[in-house]
C-alpha positions in Angstrom: -7.5 -11.0 102.7 -4.9 -9.9 100.3 -3.9 -12.2 97.4 -0.5 -11.3 95.6 -0.2 -12.6 92.2 3.0 -13.0 90.2 3.1 -14.4 86.6 5.6 -17.0 85.7 6.4 -18.9 82.3 7.6 -22.5 82.5 11.0 -22.5 80.4 12.8 -25.5 79.2 15.2 -25.3 82.6 11.9 -26.0 84.5 10.9 -29.2 82.8 11.8 -32.9 83.2 12.9 -34.7 79.8 9.2 -35.0 78.8 8.5 -31.2 79.1 6.6 -31.7 82.3 7.3 -29.0 84.9 9.7 -30.4 87.2 8.5 -31.1 91.0 11.4 -28.9 92.0 10.6 -26.2 90.0 7.2 -25.4 91.8 9.1 -25.0 95.1 10.9 -22.3 93.1 8.0 -20.6 91.7 6.8 -20.5 95.0 9.6 -19.0 96.4 9.5 -16.2 93.7 5.9 -15.5 94.7 6.7 -15.0 98.3 9.8 -12.6 97.6 7.9 -10.6 95.6 4.9 -10.7 97.9 7.2 -9.3 100.6 9.2 -7.0 98.5 5.8 -5.1 97.4 5.0 -4.5 100.9 8.4 -2.6 101.2 10.8 -5.6 102.6 14.0 -6.2 101.1 15.4 -9.5 102.0 18.9 -8.3 100.6 18.6 -5.6 103.0 17.9 -7.4 106.1 19.9 -10.4 105.4 23.4 -9.0 105.8 25.2 -11.5 108.2 27.9 -8.8 109.0 24.9 -6.6 110.7 24.1 -7.5 114.1 20.4 -6.7 113.5 20.5 -8.9 110.6 17.1 -10.6 109.7 16.9 -13.6 107.6 13.5 -15.5 106.5 14.2 -19.6 106.6 11.4 -22.0 105.4 10.9 -24.1 108.7 8.0 -26.2 106.8 7.1 -26.6 103.1 3.8 -28.7 102.5 3.0 -29.0 99.0 0.1 -30.8 97.1 0.4 -31.4 93.4 -2.9 -31.6 91.6 -2.1 -31.2 87.8 0.5 -31.5 85.4 2.1 -28.1 83.7 4.1 -28.0 80.5 6.9 -26.0 78.8 5.3 -22.5 77.8 2.6 -22.4 80.2 2.0 -19.1 81.7 1.3 -19.3 85.3 0.3 -17.6 88.2 1.7 -17.8 91.8 -0.7 -16.5 94.3 0.6 -15.8 97.8 -1.7 -15.2 100.8 -0.2 -14.6 104.7 -1.8 -16.9 107.1 -1.1 -16.8 110.9 1.7 -14.5 112.6 3.1 -15.8 115.9 6.3 -13.9 117.2 9.2 -14.9 114.8 7.0 -17.3 112.7 4.5 -16.4 109.7 2.7 -19.1 107.4 2.1 -18.3 104.0 -0.6 -20.4 101.8 0.5 -20.4 98.2 -1.4 -21.4 94.8 0.1 -22.0 91.4 -2.5 -21.7 88.6 -2.9 -22.1 84.9 -5.9 -19.9 84.3 -8.7 -21.4 86.4 -6.5 -24.7 86.7 -4.8 -25.5 90.2 -1.7 -27.0 89.5 -0.2 -27.1 92.9 -0.8 -25.5 96.5 1.5 -25.2 99.3 1.8 -24.3 102.8 4.8 -22.7 103.9 6.1 -22.1 107.7 8.6 -19.1 107.6 10.8 -18.2 110.5 12.6 -15.0 111.0 16.3 -15.7 112.4 19.2 -13.4 113.5 22.4 -13.7 111.9 23.3 -16.3 114.2 20.5 -18.5 113.1 18.4 -18.3 116.3 14.5 -17.3 115.8 14.0 -13.5 116.5 10.7 -11.5 116.9 9.8 -9.5 113.4 10.5 -5.9 114.1 7.3 -4.5 115.1 7.0 -2.2 111.6 7.5 -5.3 109.5 5.1 -7.4 111.4 2.8 -4.6 111.1 3.4 -4.5 107.3 3.0 -8.2 107.2 -0.1 -8.1 108.9 -2.0 -5.2 106.9 -1.6 -7.8 104.3 -3.7 -10.3 105.6 
């Protein structure tokens, strides 16, 4: 299984008043991890998400389950790990972990659905599905 890694730094804007990583910031870091994972596969969301194109393809988060394990703090250097799970029709799952060195900060399971510009689920194009599948 391919694991994609992305380094992220905790900035002041990512923290609460106590300098602890705000719970919503975890979701942003996981989003960046998924986006960079797809980008490294050659899938550009900005090119496929043109809603004026009848063949638009957007990725919508259907479900996001997160478990917080440890606190993270201002200036911590973290790693977002991203792995593809199951792929079925318009859906695929992504397992993600947020780490500080060997310490697990949080983990998430995300279900992503491909939709057309009209918001209805649509199958991944075969070439894109093959790219995602090859990363499993």
